[in-house]
C-alpha positions in Angstrom: 82.4 35.6 20.4 84.4 35.1 23.7 83.2 31.4 23.7 81.5 29.9 20.8 79.3 27.4 22.4 78.1 29.5 25.3 74.5 30.3 26.3 74.7 33.7 24.6 75.4 32.0 21.3 72.8 29.7 21.7 70.4 32.3 22.4 71.6 34.1 19.3 70.9 31.2 17.1 67.5 30.7 18.7 66.6 34.4 18.0 67.9 34.3 14.4 65.7 31.1 13.6 62.7 32.6 15.6 62.8 35.9 13.9 63.2 34.1 10.2 60.1 32.2 11.1 58.2 35.3 12.2 59.2 37.7 9.4 58.4 34.6 6.8 54.9 34.2 8.2 54.2 37.6 7.9 55.6 37.8 4.3 52.9 35.1 3.4 50.2 37.5 4.5 51.9 40.5 2.8 52.3 38.4 -0.5 48.6 37.6 -0.4 47.4 40.9 0.4 49.4 42.5 -2.6 48.6 39.5 -4.9 52.5 38.7 -5.0 52.2 35.1 -6.5 54.1 32.9 -8.8 51.6 31.3 -11.2 52.2 27.7 -12.7 53.4 27.9 -16.2 55.6 26.2 -18.9 58.8 27.6 -17.4 57.8 26.8 -13.7 57.9 23.4 -11.6 55.0 24.0 -9.6 51.3 23.5 -10.2 49.5 25.9 -7.8 49.5 29.7 -7.4 52.3 30.2 -4.3 53.2 33.5 -2.6 56.8 34.7 -3.2 59.1 37.0 -1.5 59.5 34.8 1.7 63.2 35.1 1.6 62.8 38.7 3.2 62.6 36.6 6.8 66.1 35.3 5.8 67.4 38.8 5.3 66.1 40.4 8.3 67.3 37.5 10.3 70.8 37.6 8.8 71.1 41.2 9.6 70.1 40.5 13.3 72.8 37.8 13.3 75.5 40.0 11.9 74.9 42.7 14.6 74.8 40.2 17.3 78.2 38.8 16.5 79.7 42.3 15.7 78.4 43.1 19.2 80.7 40.2 20.6 83.4 41.0 18.3 84.4 44.4 17.2 86.6 43.1 14.6 83.7 41.4 12.6 82.7 43.4 9.5 79.1 43.4 10.3 78.3 46.7 8.7 80.0 45.6 5.3 78.1 42.5 5.5 74.9 44.1 6.2 75.3 46.8 3.5 76.1 44.1 0.8 73.2 42.0 2.0 70.7 45.2 1.9 71.8 46.1 -1.8 71.3 42.7 -3.1 67.8 42.2 -1.0 66.8 45.5 -2.2 67.0 44.7 -6.1 65.6 41.3 -5.5 62.7 42.6 -3.6 62.0 45.0 -6.6 62.2 42.3 -8.9 59.7 40.2 -7.0 57.2 42.9 -7.2 57.5 44.4 -10.8 60.6 43.2 -12.6 64.0 45.0 -13.0 66.3 45.6 -15.7 69.1 42.6 -15.8 71.7 45.0 -16.1 70.7 47.1 -13.0 70.3 43.9 -11.0 74.1 42.9 -12.1 75.6 46.1 -11.4 73.6 46.0 -7.9 75.1 42.5 -7.3 78.7 43.7 -8.2 78.3 46.8 -5.8 76.7 44.5 -3.1 79.5 41.8 -3.3 82.3 44.3 -3.5 81.1 46.1 -0.4 80.7 42.8 1.6 83.9 41.4 0.6 85.9 44.7 1.1 87.4 43.8 4.6 88.4 40.4 3.6 90.2 42.1 0.7 91.8 44.5 2.8 92.8 41.9 5.4 94.4 39.9 2.8 96.4 42.8 1.3 97.6 43.8 5.0 98.6 40.1 5.4 102.5 39.0 5.0 102.9 37.5 1.6 105.4 36.9 -1.0 103.4 38.0 -4.3 103.1 41.6 -5.7 100.0 43.9 -5.3 99.0 43.4 -8.9 98.3 39.7 -8.3 96.4 40.5 -5.2 94.0 42.8 -7.5 93.5 39.9 -9.8 92.8 37.5 -6.9 90.3 40.3 -5.7 88.6 40.4 -9.0 88.2 36.8 -9.4 86.6 36.6 -6.1 84.3 39.2 -6.9 83.3 37.7 -10.0 82.8 34.2 -8.4 80.6 36.0 -5.4 78.4 37.6 -8.1 78.2 34.2 -10.0 77.2 32.8 -6.6 74.4 35.4 -6.2 72.9 34.6 -9.7 73.7 30.5 -9.8 71.7 30.4 -6.2 68.8 32.3 -7.9 68.9 29.9 -11.0 68.8 26.9 -8.6 65.7 28.2 -6.6 63.1 26.3 -8.7 61.8 23.6 -6.5 60.4 23.2 -3.1 63.2 23.1 -0.3 66.2 22.8 -2.6 68.1 26.1 -2.1 67.4 26.4 1.7 68.4 22.8 2.5 71.5 23.0 0.2 72.3 26.5 1.7 72.1 24.8 5.3 74.5 22.0 4.4 77.1 24.4 2.9 77.1 26.7 5.9 77.5 23.9 8.3 80.1 22.1 6.3 82.3 25.1 6.0 81.6 26.1 9.7 82.7 22.5 10.9 85.8 22.4 8.7 86.6 25.9 10.1 86.0 25.2 13.8 87.8 22.1 13.8 90.9 24.5 13.5 89.7 27.4 15.7 86.5 28.8 16.8 86.2 32.3 15.6 83.3 35.0 15.1 83.0 34.2 11.3 82.2 30.6 12.2 79.4 31.8 14.5 78.2 34.4 11.8 78.1 31.3 9.3 76.2 28.9 11.9 73.7 31.7 12.4 73.1 32.2 8.8 72.4 28.5 8.6 69.9 29.2 11.5 68.0 32.1 9.5 67.6 29.8 6.4 66.4 27.1 8.7 63.7 29.2 10.1 62.5 29.5 6.5 62.3 25.7 5.8 59.2 24.8 7.5 57.4 27.2 5.2 58.9 26.0 2.1 59.5 22.2 2.4 58.2 19.4 2.1 55.3 21.6 0.2 55.9 25.2 -0.2 53.3 27.8 1.2 55.8 30.5 -0.1 58.8 30.7 -2.3 62.1 32.6 -1.2 62.0 34.7 -4.2 64.8 37.0 -5.6 64.8 38.8 -2.3 65.9 35.5 -0.6 67.7 33.6 -3.4 70.2 36.4 -4.0 71.2 37.2 -0.6 71.8 33.4 0.3 73.9 33.4 -2.7 75.8 36.4 -1.5 76.2 34.6 1.9 77.5 31.7 0.4 80.0 33.3 -1.7 81.1 35.4 1.6 81.6 32.3 3.5 83.5 30.6 0.9 85.9 33.6 0.4 86.5 33.6 4.3 87.2 30.0 4.4 89.8 30.3 1.5 91.7 33.4 2.7 91.6 31.8 6.3 93.6 28.9 5.7 92.3 27.1 8.5 91.0 24.5 6.2 91.7 22.9 2.7 91.8 25.7 0.3 89.2 24.1 -1.9 87.0 23.1 0.7 84.3 25.6 -0.2 84.5 24.7 -3.9 83.8 21.1 -3.0 81.1 21.9 -0.6 79.2 23.7 -3.1 79.6 21.0 -6.1 76.0 20.1 -6.5 75.0 23.5 -7.4 77.8 24.8 -9.1 77.8 21.9 -11.2 74.2 22.0 -12.3 74.2 25.7 -12.8 77.4 25.9 -14.9 76.8 22.9 -17.1 73.4 24.2 -17.7 74.6 27.5 -18.5 77.3 26.0 -20.9 74.7 23.7 -22.5 72.4 26.5 -23.4 75.5 28.7 -24.6 76.5 25.9 -27.0 73.1 25.3 -28.4 72.7 29.0 -29.4 70.0 29.9 -26.6 69.6 33.0 -24.6 71.4 31.9 -21.5 70.0 34.7 -19.4 66.2 33.9 -20.0 63.9 32.0 -17.7 64.0 28.1 -18.6 63.5 24.6 -17.1 66.8 23.0 -18.2 68.6 22.5 -14.9 68.9 18.9 -13.9 66.8 19.3 -10.8 64.0 20.9 -13.2 64.4 17.8 -15.7 64.1 15.3 -12.7 60.9 16.8 -11.4 59.6 16.7 -15.0 60.5 13.3 -15.2 58.2 12.3 -12.5 60.2 12.6 -9.1 58.6 14.7 -6.5 60.3 17.8 -5.3 61.2 15.9 -2.1 62.6 13.0 -4.0 64.8 15.6 -6.1 65.8 17.3 -2.8 66.8 13.9 -1.4 68.8 13.2 -4.3 70.8 16.5 -4.1 71.2 15.9 -0.1 72.3 12.2 -0.8 75.3 13.7 -3.1 76.3 15.9 -0.2 76.0 13.4 2.6 77.6 10.4 0.9 80.0 12.1 -1.5 80.8 15.5 -0.5 81.0 15.2 3.3 83.5 12.1 3.1 85.6 14.0 0.7 85.5 17.2 2.7 86.7 14.9 5.5 89.6 13.4 3.6 90.6 16.8 2.2 90.8 18.0 5.9 92.1 15.1 7.9 95.6 16.2 8.2 95.0 19.7 9.3 96.2 22.8 7.1 99.1 25.2 8.4 98.2 28.8 8.4 100.6 30.7 6.2 100.1 33.5 3.7 103.7 33.2 2.4 103.1 29.7 1.2 99.7 30.6 -0.3 100.5 28.8 -3.6 101.4 25.4 -2.3 98.5 25.8 0.1 96.3 26.4 -3.0 96.9 22.8 -3.9 95.5 21.6 -0.7 92.4 19.6 -1.6 92.8 20.3 -5.5 92.8 16.7 -6.4 89.8 15.9 -4.5 87.9 18.8 -6.1 88.7 18.0 -9.5 87.5 14.4 -8.8 84.5 15.6 -7.3 83.5 17.9 -10.2 84.5 15.3 -12.6 81.8 12.7 -11.0 79.4 15.3 -10.7 79.6 16.3 -14.5 79.2 12.8 -15.6 76.0 12.6 -13.2 74.8 15.7 -14.6 75.1 14.3 -18.3 73.7 10.8 -17.2 70.9 12.4 -15.2 70.0 14.8 -18.2 70.1 12.0 -20.6 67.8 9.8 -18.7 65.3 12.7 -18.0 65.2 13.6 -21.8 64.5 10.0 -22.7 61.8 9.6 -20.2 60.4 13.0 -21.2 60.4 11.6 -25.0 58.9 8.3 -24.1 56.0 10.1 -22.2 55.1 11.9 -25.3 54.6 8.6 -27.4 
Protein backbone atom coordinates (compact mmCIF):
# COMPACT_ATOMS: atom_id res chain seq x y z
CA UNK A 1 0.00 0.00 0.00
CA UNK A 2 1.29 3.41 -0.91
CA UNK A 3 0.44 4.86 2.49
CA UNK A 4 -0.26 2.43 5.28
CA UNK A 5 -2.52 4.74 7.24
CA UNK A 6 -4.45 6.43 4.44
CA UNK A 7 -8.24 6.28 4.10
CA UNK A 8 -8.17 3.26 1.80
CA UNK A 9 -6.37 1.18 4.42
CA UNK A 10 -8.90 2.06 7.10
CA UNK A 11 -11.69 1.21 4.66
CA UNK A 12 -10.03 -2.16 4.02
CA UNK A 13 -9.80 -2.79 7.77
CA UNK A 14 -13.48 -1.92 8.26
CA UNK A 15 -14.48 -4.15 5.35
CA UNK A 16 -12.43 -7.07 6.67
CA UNK A 17 -13.90 -6.73 10.16
CA UNK A 18 -17.48 -6.37 8.88
CA UNK A 19 -17.22 -9.30 6.48
CA UNK A 20 -15.87 -11.53 9.25
CA UNK A 21 -18.81 -10.58 11.49
CA UNK A 22 -21.36 -11.09 8.72
CA UNK A 23 -20.12 -14.53 7.68
CA UNK A 24 -19.76 -15.64 11.30
CA UNK A 25 -23.39 -14.68 11.94
CA UNK A 26 -24.41 -16.73 8.91
CA UNK A 27 -22.26 -19.62 10.18
CA UNK A 28 -24.32 -19.75 13.38
CA UNK A 29 -27.50 -20.24 11.37
CA UNK A 30 -25.79 -22.76 9.10
CA UNK A 31 -24.54 -24.78 12.09
CA UNK A 32 -28.00 -24.88 13.64
CA UNK A 33 -29.65 -25.93 10.39
CA UNK A 34 -27.11 -28.71 9.92
CA UNK A 35 -26.95 -29.79 13.58
CA UNK A 36 -23.26 -28.89 13.70
CA UNK A 37 -22.70 -28.70 17.47
CA UNK A 38 -19.93 -29.37 19.94
CA UNK A 39 -21.59 -31.26 22.79
CA UNK A 40 -20.40 -31.11 26.41
CA UNK A 41 -18.27 -34.06 27.46
CA UNK A 42 -15.37 -35.27 29.55
CA UNK A 43 -12.83 -33.98 27.02
CA UNK A 44 -14.47 -30.57 26.53
CA UNK A 45 -14.46 -27.41 28.62
CA UNK A 46 -18.00 -26.14 27.95
CA UNK A 47 -21.33 -27.14 29.50
CA UNK A 48 -23.79 -26.25 26.72
CA UNK A 49 -24.20 -27.54 23.13
CA UNK A 50 -22.53 -24.88 21.00
CA UNK A 51 -22.40 -24.44 17.21
CA UNK A 52 -18.97 -24.82 15.61
CA UNK A 53 -17.38 -23.76 12.35
CA UNK A 54 -17.58 -20.01 12.93
CA UNK A 55 -13.98 -19.64 11.82
CA UNK A 56 -15.22 -19.66 8.23
CA UNK A 57 -15.92 -15.96 8.76
CA UNK A 58 -12.25 -15.39 9.51
CA UNK A 59 -11.25 -17.40 6.44
CA UNK A 60 -13.45 -15.40 4.05
CA UNK A 61 -12.31 -12.09 5.54
CA UNK A 62 -8.64 -13.09 5.35
CA UNK A 63 -9.01 -13.97 1.67
CA UNK A 64 -10.53 -10.54 1.04
CA UNK A 65 -7.70 -8.90 3.01
CA UNK A 66 -5.03 -10.66 0.98
CA UNK A 67 -6.54 -9.60 -2.33
CA UNK A 68 -6.98 -6.01 -1.11
CA UNK A 69 -3.31 -5.78 -0.16
CA UNK A 70 -2.35 -7.48 -3.42
CA UNK A 71 -4.34 -4.90 -5.37
CA UNK A 72 -2.26 -2.12 -3.84
CA UNK A 73 1.05 -3.98 -3.98
CA UNK A 74 1.65 -6.33 -6.94
CA UNK A 75 4.66 -7.83 -5.16
CA UNK A 76 2.52 -9.08 -2.28
CA UNK A 77 2.12 -12.91 -2.54
CA UNK A 78 -1.68 -12.85 -2.26
CA UNK A 79 -2.37 -15.91 -4.40
CA UNK A 80 0.05 -18.21 -2.60
CA UNK A 81 -1.28 -17.21 0.82
CA UNK A 82 -4.89 -17.61 -0.30
CA UNK A 83 -4.10 -21.02 -1.78
CA UNK A 84 -2.50 -22.14 1.51
CA UNK A 85 -5.43 -20.76 3.50
CA UNK A 86 -7.97 -22.53 1.28
CA UNK A 87 -6.19 -25.89 1.64
CA UNK A 88 -5.93 -25.68 5.44
CA UNK A 89 -9.48 -24.32 5.74
CA UNK A 90 -10.88 -27.05 3.49
CA UNK A 91 -9.54 -29.92 5.59
CA UNK A 92 -10.69 -28.12 8.72
CA UNK A 93 -14.17 -27.63 7.29
CA UNK A 94 -14.43 -31.32 6.39
CA UNK A 95 -13.12 -32.32 9.81
CA UNK A 96 -15.71 -30.10 11.50
CA UNK A 97 -18.48 -31.86 9.59
CA UNK A 98 -17.60 -35.54 9.58
CA UNK A 99 -14.05 -36.06 10.79
CA UNK A 100 -10.97 -36.66 8.71
CA UNK A 101 -8.03 -39.05 8.89
CA UNK A 102 -5.14 -37.54 10.85
CA UNK A 103 -2.59 -38.41 8.17
CA UNK A 104 -4.68 -36.70 5.48
CA UNK A 105 -4.98 -33.60 7.66
CA UNK A 106 -1.25 -33.50 8.30
CA UNK A 107 -0.37 -33.90 4.62
CA UNK A 108 -2.80 -31.11 3.75
CA UNK A 109 -1.22 -28.90 6.42
CA UNK A 110 2.23 -29.47 4.95
CA UNK A 111 0.93 -28.69 1.46
CA UNK A 112 -0.87 -25.53 2.58
CA UNK A 113 2.09 -24.24 4.60
CA UNK A 114 4.56 -24.99 1.80
CA UNK A 115 2.50 -23.09 -0.78
CA UNK A 116 1.93 -20.13 1.54
CA UNK A 117 5.61 -19.89 2.48
CA UNK A 118 7.03 -20.52 -1.00
CA UNK A 119 7.39 -16.81 -1.94
CA UNK A 120 9.29 -16.15 1.31
CA UNK A 121 11.61 -19.09 0.59
CA UNK A 122 12.27 -17.81 -2.94
CA UNK A 123 12.87 -14.29 -1.66
CA UNK A 124 15.41 -15.57 0.85
CA UNK A 125 17.14 -17.66 -1.82
CA UNK A 126 17.50 -14.61 -4.10
CA UNK A 127 18.84 -12.36 -1.35
CA UNK A 128 22.60 -11.87 -0.94
CA UNK A 129 24.00 -14.20 1.69
CA UNK A 130 27.18 -15.96 2.65
CA UNK A 131 25.98 -19.48 3.43
CA UNK A 132 25.53 -22.49 1.11
CA UNK A 133 22.29 -23.47 -0.59
CA UNK A 134 22.17 -26.69 1.43
CA UNK A 135 21.77 -24.60 4.58
CA UNK A 136 18.99 -22.64 2.91
CA UNK A 137 17.15 -25.91 2.35
CA UNK A 138 17.57 -26.81 6.02
CA UNK A 139 16.22 -23.40 7.07
CA UNK A 140 13.28 -23.79 4.69
CA UNK A 141 12.51 -27.26 6.07
CA UNK A 142 12.64 -25.98 9.65
CA UNK A 143 10.34 -23.08 8.76
CA UNK A 144 7.89 -25.47 7.11
CA UNK A 145 7.81 -27.81 10.11
CA UNK A 146 7.40 -24.84 12.46
CA UNK A 147 4.48 -23.54 10.40
CA UNK A 148 2.76 -26.94 10.44
CA UNK A 149 3.31 -27.08 14.20
CA UNK A 150 1.74 -23.62 14.44
CA UNK A 151 -1.36 -24.86 12.59
CA UNK A 152 -1.76 -27.75 14.99
CA UNK A 153 -0.82 -26.07 18.25
CA UNK A 154 -3.37 -23.31 17.64
CA UNK A 155 -5.94 -26.03 17.06
CA UNK A 156 -4.93 -27.62 20.39
CA UNK A 157 -5.23 -24.27 22.17
CA UNK A 158 -8.73 -23.56 20.87
CA UNK A 159 -10.62 -24.97 23.83
CA UNK A 160 -12.24 -22.15 25.80
CA UNK A 161 -14.17 -19.02 24.89
CA UNK A 162 -12.11 -16.24 23.35
CA UNK A 163 -8.62 -17.56 24.10
CA UNK A 164 -7.40 -18.31 20.58
CA UNK A 165 -8.96 -15.24 18.97
CA UNK A 166 -7.58 -12.77 21.51
CA UNK A 167 -4.15 -14.42 21.51
CA UNK A 168 -3.99 -14.22 17.70
CA UNK A 169 -4.95 -10.55 17.74
CA UNK A 170 -2.20 -9.84 20.26
CA UNK A 171 0.44 -11.70 18.24
CA UNK A 172 -0.55 -10.03 14.96
CA UNK A 173 -0.54 -6.56 16.52
CA UNK A 174 2.76 -7.16 18.33
CA UNK A 175 4.50 -8.37 15.17
CA UNK A 176 3.06 -5.53 13.10
CA UNK A 177 4.10 -2.93 15.64
CA UNK A 178 7.66 -4.25 15.83
CA UNK A 179 7.87 -4.25 12.03
CA UNK A 180 6.13 -0.94 11.40
CA UNK A 181 8.53 0.95 13.66
CA UNK A 182 11.23 0.09 11.13
CA UNK A 183 9.40 0.61 7.84
CA UNK A 184 5.72 0.29 6.89
CA UNK A 185 5.13 -2.25 4.15
CA UNK A 186 2.34 -4.34 2.57
CA UNK A 187 3.08 -7.35 4.78
CA UNK A 188 2.51 -5.22 7.88
CA UNK A 189 -0.80 -4.04 6.43
CA UNK A 190 -1.80 -7.66 5.74
CA UNK A 191 -0.97 -8.77 9.30
CA UNK A 192 -3.09 -5.96 10.73
CA UNK A 193 -5.97 -6.83 8.39
CA UNK A 194 -5.71 -10.43 9.59
CA UNK A 195 -6.06 -9.12 13.12
CA UNK A 196 -9.19 -7.28 11.97
CA UNK A 197 -10.59 -10.48 10.49
CA UNK A 198 -10.10 -12.32 13.80
CA UNK A 199 -11.54 -9.36 15.72
CA UNK A 200 -14.77 -9.70 13.74
CA UNK A 201 -15.20 -13.18 15.22
CA UNK A 202 -14.60 -12.14 18.85
CA UNK A 203 -18.11 -10.74 19.62
CA UNK A 204 -19.57 -14.17 18.83
CA UNK A 205 -17.03 -16.08 20.93
CA UNK A 206 -16.28 -13.95 24.00
CA UNK A 207 -17.03 -13.56 26.87
CA UNK A 208 -19.50 -16.40 26.26
CA UNK A 209 -19.37 -18.33 23.01
CA UNK A 210 -22.35 -18.37 20.69
CA UNK A 211 -20.22 -20.32 18.22
CA UNK A 212 -16.80 -21.96 18.25
CA UNK A 213 -14.11 -21.31 15.68
CA UNK A 214 -13.77 -24.99 14.76
CA UNK A 215 -10.88 -26.55 12.87
CA UNK A 216 -11.73 -24.46 9.81
CA UNK A 217 -10.75 -21.34 11.75
CA UNK A 218 -8.13 -22.51 14.24
CA UNK A 219 -5.98 -24.13 11.56
CA UNK A 220 -6.05 -21.01 9.38
CA UNK A 221 -5.22 -18.77 12.34
CA UNK A 222 -2.26 -21.02 13.11
CA UNK A 223 -1.14 -20.85 9.47
CA UNK A 224 -1.35 -17.05 9.46
CA UNK A 225 0.62 -16.78 12.70
CA UNK A 226 3.28 -19.05 11.20
CA UNK A 227 3.45 -16.92 8.04
CA UNK A 228 3.64 -13.68 10.03
CA UNK A 229 6.48 -15.00 12.20
CA UNK A 230 8.34 -16.29 9.13
CA UNK A 231 8.02 -12.86 7.48
CA UNK A 232 9.28 -11.15 10.62
CA UNK A 233 12.28 -13.44 10.99
CA UNK A 234 13.31 -13.21 7.33
CA UNK A 235 12.71 -9.48 6.98
CA UNK A 236 15.33 -8.31 9.48
CA UNK A 237 13.40 -5.19 10.53
CA UNK A 238 12.85 -6.45 14.06
CA UNK A 239 14.82 -8.59 16.50
CA UNK A 240 15.09 -12.09 15.06
CA UNK A 241 13.34 -13.80 18.00
CA UNK A 242 10.45 -11.31 18.19
CA UNK A 243 7.90 -13.80 16.86
CA UNK A 244 9.00 -16.57 19.22
CA UNK A 245 8.62 -14.20 22.17
CA UNK A 246 5.21 -12.96 21.03
CA UNK A 247 3.89 -16.54 20.73
CA UNK A 248 5.37 -17.75 24.04
CA UNK A 249 2.06 -18.29 25.88
CA UNK A 250 0.66 -20.77 23.37
CA UNK A 251 3.97 -22.37 22.40
CA UNK A 252 4.82 -23.07 26.05
CA UNK A 253 1.40 -24.49 26.94
CA UNK A 254 1.10 -26.67 23.84
CA UNK A 255 4.71 -27.89 23.87
CA UNK A 256 4.90 -28.60 27.61
CA UNK A 257 1.58 -30.45 27.44
CA UNK A 258 2.74 -32.51 24.47
CA UNK A 259 6.06 -33.40 26.12
CA UNK A 260 4.28 -34.27 29.35
CA UNK A 261 1.92 -36.66 27.58
CA UNK A 262 4.73 -38.31 25.62
CA UNK A 263 6.82 -38.81 28.77
CA UNK A 264 3.86 -40.43 30.52
CA UNK A 265 3.25 -42.76 27.58
CA UNK A 266 -0.08 -41.27 26.56
CA UNK A 267 -1.34 -40.93 23.01
CA UNK A 268 -0.20 -37.38 22.32
CA UNK A 269 -2.47 -37.03 19.28
CA UNK A 270 -5.72 -38.03 21.01
CA UNK A 271 -8.23 -35.52 22.38
CA UNK A 272 -7.66 -34.49 25.98
CA UNK A 273 -8.07 -31.71 28.54
CA UNK A 274 -4.52 -31.46 29.88
CA UNK A 275 -3.45 -28.03 28.66
CA UNK A 276 -2.87 -25.53 31.43
CA UNK A 277 -5.78 -23.34 30.31
CA UNK A 278 -8.07 -26.37 30.55
CA UNK A 279 -6.81 -27.30 34.00
CA UNK A 280 -7.34 -23.72 35.18
CA UNK A 281 -10.92 -23.82 33.86
CA UNK A 282 -11.49 -27.15 35.61
CA UNK A 283 -9.97 -25.67 38.76
CA UNK A 284 -12.80 -23.18 39.13
CA UNK A 285 -11.80 -20.19 37.02
CA UNK A 286 -14.24 -18.92 34.44
CA UNK A 287 -13.23 -18.87 30.79
CA UNK A 288 -12.96 -15.08 30.93
CA UNK A 289 -10.66 -15.27 33.95
CA UNK A 290 -8.38 -17.80 32.26
CA UNK A 291 -8.22 -15.64 29.14
CA UNK A 292 -7.38 -12.67 31.35
CA UNK A 293 -4.42 -14.61 32.79
CA UNK A 294 -3.01 -15.32 29.33
CA UNK A 295 -3.54 -11.71 28.27
CA UNK A 296 -1.86 -10.53 31.47
CA UNK A 297 1.20 -12.59 30.51
CA UNK A 298 1.17 -10.97 27.08
CA UNK A 299 0.78 -7.42 28.33
CA UNK A 300 2.88 -7.56 31.50
CA UNK A 301 5.72 -9.81 30.32
CA UNK A 302 5.77 -10.28 26.55
CA UNK A 303 5.10 -6.67 25.55
CA UNK A 304 7.86 -5.16 27.76
CA UNK A 305 10.34 -7.83 26.64
CA UNK A 306 9.54 -7.12 22.99
CA UNK A 307 10.22 -3.46 23.65
CA UNK A 308 13.57 -4.25 25.27
CA UNK A 309 14.55 -6.63 22.48
CA UNK A 310 13.74 -4.09 19.76
CA UNK A 311 14.55 -0.75 21.35
CA UNK A 312 18.00 -0.49 19.75
CA UNK A 313 16.80 -1.17 16.22
CA UNK A 314 18.00 -4.00 14.02
CA UNK A 315 20.13 -3.45 10.90
CA UNK A 316 18.94 -5.27 7.80
CA UNK A 317 21.72 -7.45 6.38
CA UNK A 318 21.32 -11.01 5.17
CA UNK A 319 25.09 -11.34 5.00
CA UNK A 320 25.20 -11.15 8.78
CA UNK A 321 22.28 -13.51 9.36
CA UNK A 322 24.07 -15.54 12.04
CA UNK A 323 25.00 -12.57 14.25
CA UNK A 324 21.54 -11.21 13.55
CA UNK A 325 19.97 -14.46 14.76
CA UNK A 326 21.34 -13.73 18.23
CA UNK A 327 19.21 -10.60 18.44
CA UNK A 328 16.67 -11.16 21.16
CA UNK A 329 17.85 -14.72 21.87
CA UNK A 330 18.65 -14.05 25.52
CA UNK A 331 15.25 -12.41 26.00
CA UNK A 332 13.53 -15.36 24.31
CA UNK A 333 15.32 -17.90 26.49
CA UNK A 334 14.43 -15.95 29.63
CA UNK A 335 10.78 -15.66 28.60
CA UNK A 336 10.46 -19.38 27.92
CA UNK A 337 12.18 -20.33 31.17
CA UNK A 338 9.74 -18.17 33.13
CA UNK A 339 6.79 -19.40 31.07
CA UNK A 340 7.74 -23.04 31.64
CA UNK A 341 8.09 -22.42 35.37
CA UNK A 342 4.65 -20.84 35.47
CA UNK A 343 3.22 -23.73 33.45
CA UNK A 344 4.61 -26.26 35.96
CA UNK A 345 3.42 -24.24 38.95
CA UNK A 346 -0.01 -23.67 37.44
CA UNK A 347 -0.42 -27.34 36.56
CA UNK A 348 0.54 -28.43 40.09
CA UNK A 349 -1.88 -25.92 41.59
CA UNK A 350 -4.71 -27.10 39.34
CA UNK A 351 -3.99 -30.78 40.05
CA UNK A 352 -3.93 -30.12 43.77
CA UNK A 353 -7.18 -28.19 43.58
CA UNK A 354 -8.79 -30.98 41.54
CA UNK A 355 -7.60 -33.56 44.11
CA UNK A 356 -8.97 -31.53 47.01
CA UNK A 357 -12.27 -31.22 45.16
CA UNK A 358 -12.66 -34.97 45.08
CA UNK A 359 -12.26 -35.36 48.83
